[in-house]
Rosetta silent file (secondary structure, phi, psi, omega in degrees, C-alpha in Angstrom):
SEQUENCE: XXXXXXXXXXXXXXXXXXXXXXXXXXXXXXXXXXXXXXXXXXXXXXXXXXXXXXXXXXXXXXXXXXXXXXXXXXXXXXXXXXXXXXXXXXXXXXXXX
SCORE:     score description
SCORE:     0.000 S_00000001
   1 L     0.000  133.848  178.837   -4.666    3.244   18.011 S_00000001
   2 E  -109.280  129.164 -179.804   -4.220    4.593   14.477 S_00000001
   3 E  -117.306  130.192 -179.105   -7.183    4.534   12.087 S_00000001
   4 E  -122.333  131.837  172.710   -6.679    5.072    8.373 S_00000001
   5 E  -114.050  116.390  179.668   -9.351    5.725    5.755 S_00000001
   6 E  -119.006  106.143 -178.787   -8.015    5.351    2.212 S_00000001
   7 E   -91.214  126.002 -178.006  -10.623    6.111   -0.452 S_00000001
   8 E  -113.369  126.159  176.306   -9.816    4.636   -3.850 S_00000001
   9 E  -102.641  112.154 -169.325  -11.491    5.787   -7.057 S_00000001
  10 E  -101.414  138.435  173.700  -11.137    2.923   -9.503 S_00000001
  11 L   -62.066  126.132 -175.610  -11.195    3.030  -13.279 S_00000001
  12 H   -54.591  -37.793 -178.786  -14.397    1.147  -14.236 S_00000001
  13 H   -70.264  -17.755 -177.253  -12.558   -0.937  -16.841 S_00000001
  14 H  -111.961    7.807 -172.481  -10.048   -2.100  -14.195 S_00000001
  15 H   -61.018  -47.582 -179.148  -12.437   -2.593  -11.266 S_00000001
  16 H   -62.777  -41.834  178.534  -12.506   -6.393  -11.250 S_00000001
  17 H   -63.657  -41.219  177.110   -8.719   -6.522  -11.592 S_00000001
  18 H   -59.289  -49.652 -177.885   -8.353   -3.994   -8.722 S_00000001
  19 H   -61.450  -41.269  178.051  -10.596   -6.045   -6.420 S_00000001
  20 H   -66.286  -44.880 -177.718   -8.674   -9.231   -7.213 S_00000001
  21 H   -65.538  -39.891 -175.381   -5.261   -7.596   -6.792 S_00000001
  22 H   -72.278  -17.294  178.237   -6.078   -5.878   -3.508 S_00000001
  23 H   -60.417  -36.413  177.886   -7.092   -9.172   -1.880 S_00000001
  24 H   -64.623  -41.943  178.070   -3.403  -10.108   -1.566 S_00000001
  25 H   -62.479  -44.826 -178.992   -2.695   -6.801    0.184 S_00000001
  26 H   -61.664  -49.182 -178.325   -5.621   -7.289    2.574 S_00000001
  27 H   -59.818  -48.243 -178.982   -4.643  -10.841    3.458 S_00000001
  28 H   -68.040  -35.755 -179.297   -0.977  -10.030    4.081 S_00000001
  29 H   -68.261  -39.499  178.169   -1.805   -6.855    6.015 S_00000001
  30 H   -62.583  -26.111 -178.870   -4.181   -8.662    8.365 S_00000001
  31 L   -84.485   -7.152 -177.357   -1.344  -11.041    9.239 S_00000001
  32 L   -72.078  146.192  172.814    1.010   -8.220   10.249 S_00000001
  33 L   -64.938  134.836  179.252    1.988   -7.649   13.856 S_00000001
  34 L    91.283   -6.005  177.228    0.166   -4.587   15.148 S_00000001
  35 E   -85.757  130.962  176.735   -2.779   -4.863   12.756 S_00000001
  36 E   -99.094  -42.681  172.989   -6.174   -4.781   14.442 S_00000001
  37 E  -160.166  156.991 -176.726   -8.284   -4.768   11.274 S_00000001
  38 E  -154.096   99.747 -171.121   -7.908   -4.131    7.548 S_00000001
  39 E  -129.889  143.854  176.023  -11.136   -4.059    5.551 S_00000001
  40 E  -108.330  130.373  179.536  -12.220   -2.934    2.080 S_00000001
  41 E  -124.282  137.484  176.007  -15.725   -1.517    1.608 S_00000001
  42 E   -84.955  130.736  179.074  -17.488   -0.640   -1.642 S_00000001
  43 L   -68.765  130.278 -179.165  -19.021    2.829   -1.588 S_00000001
  44 L   -90.855  -11.810 -179.013  -22.798    2.602   -2.032 S_00000001
  45 L  -101.548  -20.642 -176.054  -23.206    6.267   -3.005 S_00000001
  46 L  -129.883  121.823 -178.260  -20.389    6.610   -5.520 S_00000001
  47 L   -64.834  144.727  174.931  -19.738    4.151   -8.339 S_00000001
  48 L    61.584   27.856  178.368  -16.297    2.573   -8.633 S_00000001
  49 E  -120.047  140.198 -178.494  -15.201    3.902   -5.239 S_00000001
  50 E  -134.367  145.052  176.964  -13.842    1.817   -2.371 S_00000001
  51 E  -116.283  121.379  172.179  -12.832    2.677    1.185 S_00000001
  52 E   -91.681  123.354  178.083  -10.021    0.813    2.897 S_00000001
  53 E  -114.314  115.615 -177.120  -10.459    1.105    6.664 S_00000001
  54 E  -115.197  141.144  173.837   -7.347    0.136    8.594 S_00000001
  55 E  -129.298  125.179 -176.162   -6.862   -0.015   12.348 S_00000001
  56 E  -122.797  151.572 -179.057   -3.342   -0.319   13.737 S_00000001
  57 L   -62.166  -42.921 -177.267   -1.996   -0.696   17.242 S_00000001
  58 L  -162.875  177.896 -178.942    0.383    2.290   16.924 S_00000001
  59 H   -64.354  -30.443  177.964    2.450    4.411   14.527 S_00000001
  60 H   -63.078  -39.234  178.045    5.278    1.866   14.595 S_00000001
  61 H   -66.809  -39.355  177.667    2.920   -0.762   13.163 S_00000001
  62 H   -64.082  -43.951  179.905    1.807    1.661   10.437 S_00000001
  63 H   -61.024  -44.890  178.300    5.431    2.452    9.595 S_00000001
  64 H   -62.510  -41.520  178.131    6.301   -1.243    9.334 S_00000001
  65 H   -60.721  -46.294 -177.990    3.238   -1.815    7.145 S_00000001
  66 H   -64.265  -19.456  178.576    4.174    1.070    4.842 S_00000001
  67 H   -98.366   -6.319 -175.814    7.615   -0.516    4.344 S_00000001
  68 L   -67.663  153.048 -179.392    6.317   -4.060    3.796 S_00000001
  69 H   -62.420  -43.272 -177.814    6.814   -5.788    0.456 S_00000001
  70 H   -65.348  -35.186  179.119    3.090   -6.435   -0.066 S_00000001
  71 H   -73.346  -49.598 -178.591    2.229   -2.761    0.563 S_00000001
  72 H   -63.386  -34.119  177.069    5.010   -1.248   -1.567 S_00000001
  73 H   -64.965  -45.003  179.512    4.220   -3.716   -4.349 S_00000001
  74 H   -66.086  -43.316 -179.894    0.544   -2.736   -4.370 S_00000001
  75 H   -58.965  -37.038  178.556    1.330    1.002   -4.211 S_00000001
  76 H   -65.196  -33.206 -178.999    3.563    0.613   -7.281 S_00000001
  77 H   -87.885  -21.949 -172.505    0.670   -0.987   -9.210 S_00000001
  78 H   -52.203  -42.051 -178.188   -2.135    1.249   -7.878 S_00000001
  79 L   -56.377  -28.159  179.556   -1.874    4.023  -10.509 S_00000001
  80 L   -72.988  -16.590  179.920   -2.905    1.593  -13.243 S_00000001
  81 L   -99.828  -26.822 -170.406   -6.203    0.942  -11.396 S_00000001
  82 E   -89.422  141.895  178.211   -7.113    4.380  -10.095 S_00000001
  83 E   -92.244  -15.990  174.906   -9.031    7.027  -12.014 S_00000001
  84 E  -158.907  167.268 -175.397   -7.915    9.801   -9.640 S_00000001
  85 E   -60.368  146.657  176.523   -5.657   10.147   -6.607 S_00000001
  86 E   -65.844  145.640  173.736   -6.483    8.274   -3.445 S_00000001
  87 E  -103.075  123.009 -175.327   -7.896   10.321   -0.556 S_00000001
  88 E  -118.591  129.645  174.819   -6.139    9.474    2.686 S_00000001
  89 E  -128.951  133.084 -179.178   -7.226   10.404    6.217 S_00000001
  90 E  -121.486  132.723 -176.744   -5.349    9.288    9.332 S_00000001
  91 E  -124.788  145.202  172.207   -6.833    9.444   12.834 S_00000001
  92 E  -104.898  116.674 -175.028   -5.407    8.918   16.292 S_00000001
  93 L  -143.436  174.713  173.301   -8.114    7.298   18.376 S_00000001
  94 L  -143.682  151.106 -178.439   -8.937    4.902   21.130 S_00000001
  95 L   -71.719  136.794  176.373  -11.796    2.517   21.616 S_00000001
  96 L   -98.790  127.230 -178.181  -14.632    3.646   23.869 S_00000001
  97 L  -107.214    0.000    0.000  -16.038    0.876   26.024 S_00000001
């Protein structure tokens, strides 16, 4: 299982537009084969910051996602919304039962 944390620092003037735009990415990503979850969370300690938490079945699913039209389209638009570079952390994990 691959877990991705993508922290986005959003320009305050573009925050509403960012939230609206990213909904398409979330919806399409959740429908992808190999996606376990894909959720956006607003940071409660830092203004205008959001954490995307993604869980994928394997690296092949992540690779397919990174090549998808909805992902590449959003990545192309992201710089107009962000106030600084995204922080990305990728983890290899498994669920503990």
